[in-house]
FIKOLZA-1660 file (N, C-alpha, C; in steps of 0.1 Angstrom, whole numbers, plus 5000, padded with zeros to 4 digits):
% residues 146
   i   px   py   pz ch aa at
   1 3649 5668 1765  A  M  N
   1 3648 5662 1779  A  M CA
   1 3664 5653 1782  A  M  C
   2 3666 5652 1790  A  T  N
   2 3680 5644 1791  A  T CA
   2 3677 5630 1795  A  T  C
   3 3685 5623 1792  A  S  N
   3 3684 5607 1797  A  S CA
   3 3688 5608 1809  A  S  C
   4 3678 5597 1818  A  P  N
   4 3679 5590 1832  A  P CA
   4 3694 5587 1834  A  P  C
   5 3700 5587 1840  A  D  N
   5 3718 5582 1846  A  D CA
   5 3716 5567 1847  A  D  C
   6 3720 5557 1839  A  T  N
   6 3717 5542 1842  A  T CA
   6 3730 5538 1847  A  T  C
   7 3737 5544 1854  A  R  N
   7 3750 5540 1860  A  R CA
   7 3747 5533 1874  A  R  C
   8 3752 5524 1881  A  P  N
   8 3751 5521 1893  A  P CA
   8 3753 5527 1901  A  P  C
   9 3743 5534 1913  A  A  N
   9 3747 5541 1925  A  A CA
   9 3755 5544 1926  A  A  C
  10 3770 5537 1928  A  A  N
  10 3781 5540 1936  A  A CA
  10 3793 5545 1925  A  A  C
  11 3785 5543 1912  A  E  N
  11 3794 5551 1902  A  E CA
  11 3790 5568 1901  A  E  C
  12 3774 5572 1904  A  R  N
  12 3773 5583 1901  A  R CA
  12 3777 5593 1910  A  R  C
  13 3782 5605 1905  A  P  N
  13 3785 5618 1916  A  P CA
  13 3775 5620 1922  A  P  C
  14 3784 5628 1933  A  E  N
  14 3773 5629 1952  A  E CA
  14 3762 5642 1938  A  E  C
  15 3753 5644 1947  A  R  N
  15 3749 5653 1940  A  R CA
  15 3750 5666 1948  A  R  C
  16 3747 5680 1940  A  A  N
  16 3748 5689 1946  A  A CA
  16 3738 5690 1955  A  A  C
  17 3743 5698 1967  A  S  N
  17 3730 5701 1981  A  S CA
  17 3737 5712 1986  A  S  C
  18 3730 5721 1993  A  V  N
  18 3737 5731 2002  A  V CA
  18 3743 5725 2017  A  V  C
  19 3739 5713 2020  A  L  N
  19 3746 5707 2031  A  L CA
  19 3763 5702 2023  A  L  C
  20 3762 5697 2014  A  R  N
  20 3774 5695 2005  A  R CA
  20 3780 5706 2005  A  R  C
  21 3779 5719 2004  A  L  N
  21 3780 5730 1998  A  L CA
  21 3790 5735 2013  A  L  C
  22 3783 5734 2024  A  L  N
  22 3784 5742 2034  A  L CA
  22 3795 5732 2040  A  L  C
  23 3796 5718 2040  A  R  N
  23 3804 5708 2040  A  R CA
  23 3821 5711 2036  A  R  C
  24 3820 5715 2023  A  D  N
  24 3832 5711 2016  A  D CA
  24 3839 5731 2019  A  D  C
  25 3829 5735 2022  A  Q  N
  25 3833 5751 2023  A  Q CA
  25 3835 5754 2039  A  Q  C
  26 3836 5740 2045  A  R  N
  26 3835 5748 2061  A  R CA
  26 3852 5756 2065  A  R  C
  27 3861 5754 2058  A  K  N
  27 3871 5765 2065  A  K CA
  27 3868 5778 2057  A  K  C
  28 3862 5780 2046  A  I  N
  28 3860 5793 2041  A  I CA
  28 3852 5808 2054  A  I  C
  29 3844 5794 2056  A  I  N
  29 3831 5800 2065  A  I CA
  29 3834 5803 2078  A  I  C
  30 3845 5793 2081  A  L  N
  30 3851 5800 2093  A  L CA
  30 3864 5810 2092  A  L  C
  31 3867 5811 2081  A  L  N
  31 3873 5821 2076  A  L CA
  31 3866 5837 2081  A  L  C
  32 3855 5837 2072  A  A  N
  32 3843 5851 2076  A  A CA
  32 3839 5848 2089  A  A  C
  33 3836 5843 2098  A  V  N
  33 3834 5843 2112  A  V CA
  33 3845 5852 2119  A  V  C
  34 3858 5845 2116  A  V  N
  34 3870 5845 2128  A  V CA
  34 3870 5865 2119  A  V  C
  35 3873 5866 2107  A  L  N
  35 3870 5882 2104  A  L CA
  35 3860 5887 2111  A  L  C
  36 3853 5883 2110  A  A  N
  36 3842 5895 2113  A  A CA
  36 3841 5895 2130  A  A  C
  37 3844 5884 2136  A  V  N
  37 3849 5884 2149  A  V CA
  37 3862 5896 2152  A  V  C
  38 3870 5895 2144  A  A  N
  38 3884 5902 2146  A  A CA
  38 3878 5916 2143  A  A  C
  39 3871 5920 2133  A  V  N
  39 3866 5933 2130  A  V CA
  39 3859 5942 2142  A  V  C
  40 3852 5929 2147  A  F  N
  40 3843 5936 2160  A  F CA
  40 3853 5940 2174  A  F  C
  41 3864 5926 2170  A  W  N
  41 3873 5933 2184  A  W CA
  41 3882 5941 2185  A  W  C
  42 3882 5945 2173  A  I  N
  42 3892 5958 2172  A  I CA
  42 3883 5971 2173  A  I  C
  43 3879 5971 2166  A  A  N
  43 3864 5981 2161  A  A CA
  43 3860 5989 2174  A  A  C
  44 3856 5977 2180  A  G  N
  44 3846 5980 2191  A  G CA
  44 3853 5986 2200  A  G  C
  45 3864 5985 2207  A  P  N
  45 3868 5987 2219  A  P CA
  45 3873 6005 2215  A  P  C
  46 3874 6008 2200  A  M  N
  46 3880 6020 2196  A  M CA
  46 3864 6028 2193  A  M  C
  47 3856 6021 2198  A  G  N
  47 3841 6032 2193  A  G CA
  47 3835 6034 2181  A  G  C
  48 3847 6025 2170  A  E  N
  48 3843 6024 2158  A  E CA
  48 3829 6014 2152  A  E  C
  49 3819 6016 2160  A  W  N
  49 3806 6001 2154  A  W CA
  49 3801 6000 2143  A  W  C
  50 3798 6015 2135  A  R  N
  50 3794 6018 2123  A  R CA
  50 3807 6010 2114  A  R  C
  51 3818 6015 2117  A  L  N
  51 3831 6010 2101  A  L CA
  51 3833 5990 2108  A  L  C
  52 3831 5989 2120  A  G  N
  52 3832 5972 2122  A  G CA
  52 3823 5967 2116  A  G  C
  53 3808 5975 2115  A  T  N
  53 3798 5964 2108  A  T CA
  53 3799 5966 2097  A  T  C
  54 3798 5978 2086  A  A  N
  54 3807 5978 2075  A  A CA
  54 3817 5970 2072  A  A  C
  55 3827 5968 2078  A  L  N
  55 3837 5956 2071  A  L CA
  55 3835 5943 2074  A  L  C
  56 3819 5941 2086  A  A  N
  56 3820 5924 2086  A  A CA
  56 3809 5927 2076  A  A  C
  57 3799 5936 2068  A  I  N
  57 3789 5931 2060  A  I CA
  57 3796 5930 2047  A  I  C
  58 3807 5938 2044  A  G  N
  58 3815 5933 2036  A  G CA
  58 3820 5917 2035  A  G  C
  59 3826 5913 2046  A  V  N
  59 3831 5903 2046  A  V CA
  59 3816 5895 2043  A  V  C
  60 3804 5895 2050  A  A  N
  60 3796 5883 2050  A  A CA
  60 3793 5886 2029  A  A  C
  61 3796 5895 2027  A  L  N
  61 3787 5898 2012  A  L CA
  61 3799 5891 2003  A  L  C
  62 3812 5888 2004  A  G  N
  62 3821 5886 2001  A  G CA
  62 3820 5868 2002  A  G  C
  63 3817 5863 2016  A  L  N
  63 3813 5846 2021  A  L CA
  63 3798 5846 2011  A  L  C
  64 3790 5853 2008  A  V  N
  64 3778 5850 2004  A  V CA
  64 3783 5848 1982  A  V  C
  65 3794 5856 1980  A  N  N
  65 3793 5856 1969  A  N CA
  65 3801 5841 1964  A  N  C
  66 3810 5839 1972  A  H  N
  66 3820 5829 1973  A  H CA
  66 3809 5814 1973  A  H  C
  67 3797 5814 1984  A  L  N
  67 3791 5801 1981  A  L CA
  67 3782 5802 1972  A  L  C
  68 3776 5815 1966  A  V  N
  68 3771 5812 1957  A  V CA
  68 3776 5811 1943  A  V  C
  69 3788 5811 1941  A  T  N
  69 3802 5807 1933  A  T CA
  69 3802 5790 1930  A  T  C
  70 3804 5786 1938  A  E  N
  70 3809 5776 1944  A  E CA
  70 3797 5767 1943  A  E  C
  71 3784 5769 1948  A  Y  N
  71 3774 5764 1946  A  Y CA
  71 3770 5762 1930  A  Y  C
  72 3769 5767 1923  A  W  N
  72 3769 5770 1910  A  W CA
  72 3779 5758 1901  A  W  C
  73 3791 5759 1906  A  L  N
  73 3798 5751 1902  A  L CA
  73 3797 5736 1907  A  L  C
  74 3794 5734 1918  A  L  N
  74 3789 5720 1923  A  L CA
  74 3778 5718 1914  A  L  C
  75 3769 5724 1914  A  R  N
  75 3757 5720 1903  A  R CA
  75 3763 5714 1892  A  R  C
  76 3772 5727 1884  A  L  N
  76 3775 5720 1874  A  L CA
  76 3784 5708 1872  A  L  C
  77 3794 5707 1883  A  I  N
  77 3803 5694 1880  A  I CA
  77 3793 5679 1884  A  I  C
  78 3780 5683 1890  A  T  N
  78 3774 5669 1894  A  T CA
  78 3767 5668 1883  A  T  C
  79 3763 5676 1875  A  S  N
  79 3752 5673 1864  A  S CA
  79 3757 5669 1855  A  S  C
  80 3770 5667 1851  A  G  N
  80 3778 5661 1839  A  G CA
  80 3780 5669 1829  A  G  C
  81 3773 5680 1831  A  R  N
  81 3768 5689 1815  A  R CA
  81 3780 5698 1812  A  R  C
  82 3787 5700 1804  A  E  N
  82 3796 5706 1799  A  E CA
  82 3791 5728 1798  A  E  C
  83 3796 5734 1804  A  P  N
  83 3791 5748 1804  A  P CA
  83 3798 5755 1788  A  P  C
  84 3785 5763 1785  A  S  N
  84 3793 5770 1771  A  S CA
  84 3801 5784 1780  A  S  C
  85 3806 5792 1771  A  R  N
  85 3814 5803 1775  A  R CA
  85 3803 5815 1779  A  R  C
  86 3797 5813 1771  A  G  N
  86 3783 5824 1770  A  G CA
  86 3774 5820 1788  A  G  C
  87 3776 5810 1792  A  A  N
  87 3768 5805 1800  A  A CA
  87 3774 5808 1812  A  A  C
  88 3787 5803 1814  A  I  N
  88 3797 5815 1824  A  I CA
  88 3796 5826 1824  A  I  C
  89 3796 5831 1815  A  M  N
  89 3799 5849 1813  A  M CA
  89 3787 5852 1818  A  M  C
  90 3769 5851 1815  A  R  N
  90 3762 5854 1824  A  R CA
  90 3758 5851 1831  A  R  C
  91 3765 5840 1840  A  S  N
  91 3764 5836 1852  A  S CA
  91 3771 5846 1861  A  S  C
  92 3784 5852 1854  A  T  N
  92 3791 5857 1863  A  T CA
  92 3789 5871 1863  A  T  C
  93 3787 5879 1854  A  I  N
  93 3783 5891 1849  A  I CA
  93 3767 5894 1861  A  I  C
  94 3760 5884 1859  A  V  N
  94 3746 5886 1869  A  V CA
  94 3752 5886 1882  A  V  C
  95 3758 5877 1888  A  R  N
  95 3758 5876 1902  A  R CA
  95 3770 5887 1905  A  R  C
  96 3779 5890 1897  A  L  N
  96 3785 5902 1900  A  L CA
  96 3780 5915 1897  A  L  C
  97 3775 5913 1893  A  G  N
  97 3759 5929 1892  A  G CA
  97 3754 5928 1905  A  G  C
  98 3744 5918 1906  A  V  N
  98 3741 5915 1918  A  V CA
  98 3748 5927 1931  A  V  C
  99 3759 5917 1931  A  L  N
  99 3768 5919 1943  A  L CA
  99 3772 5934 1944  A  L  C
 100 3775 5943 1931  A  T  N
 100 3783 5953 1932  A  T CA
 100 3769 5963 1934  A  T  C
 101 3757 5961 1928  A  V  N
 101 3749 5970 1934  A  V CA
 101 3742 5972 1945  A  V  C
 102 3742 5958 1951  A  F  N
 102 3738 5956 1969  A  F CA
 102 3751 5963 1977  A  F  C
 103 3760 5961 1974  A  A  N
 103 3773 5964 1982  A  A CA
 103 3775 5979 1979  A  A  C
 104 3773 5983 1966  A  V  N
 104 3776 6001 1968  A  V CA
 104 3762 6010 1975  A  V  C
 105 3753 6003 1972  A  G  N
 105 3738 6008 1979  A  G CA
 105 3742 6004 1994  A  G  C
 106 3747 5996 2000  A  I  N
 106 3749 5996 2014  A  I CA
 106 3760 6001 2018  A  I  C
 107 3771 6006 2008  A  A  N
 107 3780 6016 2014  A  A CA
 107 3777 6029 2013  A  A  C
 108 3764 6035 2005  A  V  N
 108 3764 6046 2005  A  V CA
 108 3751 6051 2016  A  V  C
 109 3745 6042 2022  A  L  N
 109 3736 6044 2030  A  L CA
 109 3741 6042 2046  A  L  C
 110 3755 6038 2045  A  L  N
 110 3762 6038 2056  A  L CA
 110 3774 6048 2056  A  L  C
 111 3773 6054 2045  A  W  N
 111 3787 6066 2041  A  W CA
 111 3790 6073 2055  A  W  C
 112 3801 6077 2061  A  P  N
 112 3812 6075 2053  A  P CA
 112 3818 6064 2055  A  P  C
 113 3815 6054 2068  A  E  N
 113 3822 6043 2072  A  E CA
 113 3815 6031 2066  A  E  C
 114 3807 6035 2048  A  G  N
 114 3805 6023 2043  A  G CA
 114 3813 6019 2033  A  G  C
 115 3828 6026 2030  A  V  N
 115 3835 6022 2020  A  V CA
 115 3840 6007 2029  A  V  C
 116 3841 6012 2047  A  A  N
 116 3849 5998 2046  A  A CA
 116 3840 5986 2041  A  A  C
 117 3829 5986 2042  A  L  N
 117 3822 5978 2034  A  L CA
 117 3829 5967 2023  A  L  C
 118 3831 5979 2014  A  L  N
 118 3842 5975 2002  A  L CA
 118 3856 5969 2002  A  L  C
 119 3861 5975 2018  A  L  N
 119 3874 5970 2016  A  L CA
 119 3872 5954 2024  A  L  C
 120 3865 5953 2036  A  G  N
 120 3858 5940 2037  A  G CA
 120 3856 5927 2026  A  G  C
 121 3849 5932 2021  A  L  N
 121 3846 5924 2009  A  L CA
 121 3860 5925 1999  A  L  C
 122 3867 5929 1995  A  A  N
 122 3878 5926 1986  A  A CA
 122 3889 5920 1996  A  A  C
 123 3889 5923 2009  A  I  N
 123 3899 5916 2021  A  I CA
 123 3895 5903 2014  A  I  C
 124 3882 5898 2018  A  F  N
 124 3881 5885 2021  A  F CA
 124 3879 5873 2007  A  F  C
 125 3874 5884 1997  A  R  N
 125 3877 5875 1983  A  R CA
 125 3896 5872 1982  A  R  C
 126 3901 5885 1985  A  L  N
 126 3917 5880 1985  A  L CA
 126 3921 5870 1991  A  L  C
 127 3917 5869 2002  A  I  N
 127 3919 5857 2012  A  I CA
 127 3915 5844 2006  A  I  C
 128 3901 5845 2003  A  A  N
 128 3897 5826 2000  A  A CA
 128 3905 5826 1983  A  A  C
 129 3905 5838 1976  A  L  N
 129 3911 5836 1964  A  L CA
 129 3925 5825 1966  A  L  C
 130 3932 5829 1975  A  V  N
 130 3943 5822 1980  A  V CA
 130 3943 5811 1990  A  V  C
 131 3932 5810 1995  A  M  N
 131 3926 5794 2001  A  M CA
 131 3925 5785 1994  A  M  C
 132 3915 5792 1984  A  T  N
 132 3913 5777 1972  A  T CA
 132 3920 5779 1957  A  T  C
 133 3929 5792 1960  A  G  N
 133 3942 5786 1945  A  G CA
 133 3953 5777 1953  A  G  C
 134 3959 5778 1963  A  L  N
 134 3968 5771 1969  A  L CA
 134 3971 5754 1968  A  L  C
 135 3957 5749 1973  A  P  N
 135 3956 5732 1968  A  P CA
 135 3957 5736 1955  A  P  C
 136 3950 5738 1943  A  L  N
 136 3952 5739 1928  A  L CA
 136 3967 5737 1925  A  L  C
 137 3976 5750 1932  A  L  N
 137 3989 5746 1927  A  L CA
 137 3996 5739 1931  A  L  C
 138 3996 5732 1943  A  Q  N
 138 3999 5722 1949  A  Q CA
 138 3997 5710 1941  A  Q  C
 139 3986 5708 1938  A  E  N
 139 3982 5695 1933  A  E CA
 139 3989 5696 1916  A  E  C
 140 3990 5707 1908  A  L  N
 140 3996 5709 1896  A  L CA
 140 4010 5706 1899  A  L  C
 141 4015 5710 1907  A  K  N
 141 4029 5710 1913  A  K CA
 141 4032 5694 1912  A  K  C
 142 4025 5687 1921  A  E  N
 142 4024 5674 1920  A  E CA
 142 4026 5662 1911  A  E  C
 143 4018 5669 1900  A  M  N
 143 4015 5661 1887  A  M CA
 143 4027 5665 1880  A  M  C
 144 4034 5677 1880  A  N  N
 144 4045 5683 1872  A  N CA
 144 4057 5670 1876  A  N  C
 145 4054 5666 1889  A  H  N
 145 4069 5657 1897  A  H CA
 145 4069 5645 1895  A  H  C
 146 4055 5643 1889  A  S  N
 146 4052 5622 1884  A  S CA
 146 4052 5621 1875  A  S  C
% end
């Protein structure tokens, strides 16, 4: 059993919530919406609706994976607990295992256009990684110059 937090309310970290997650991740969510709209805007007029749908599903799965990961990290940070390597590894393996089974299953159902689902997932992940990594790199650069 953990002891109650006796710090004043102003000093306690904000609690993890889905609303806070959505607020913090609004740029990534907007990116996913823009990508999905762009996919249909390009694929639709070419008559490739199944291909566009598969790509959009891939983007959506990438977004869900990103949000689940960020929520897990937010809960961990706001709780003040130190995660063990094993806990991080188990969480990652379970999350990626479920995502893989789900993505491959849908890709097989939508075959041959379903391969685009995996492409949409990869493209979203790459862009999201760059979007979350750049602020960290800028912060490290600022720390080295001060």
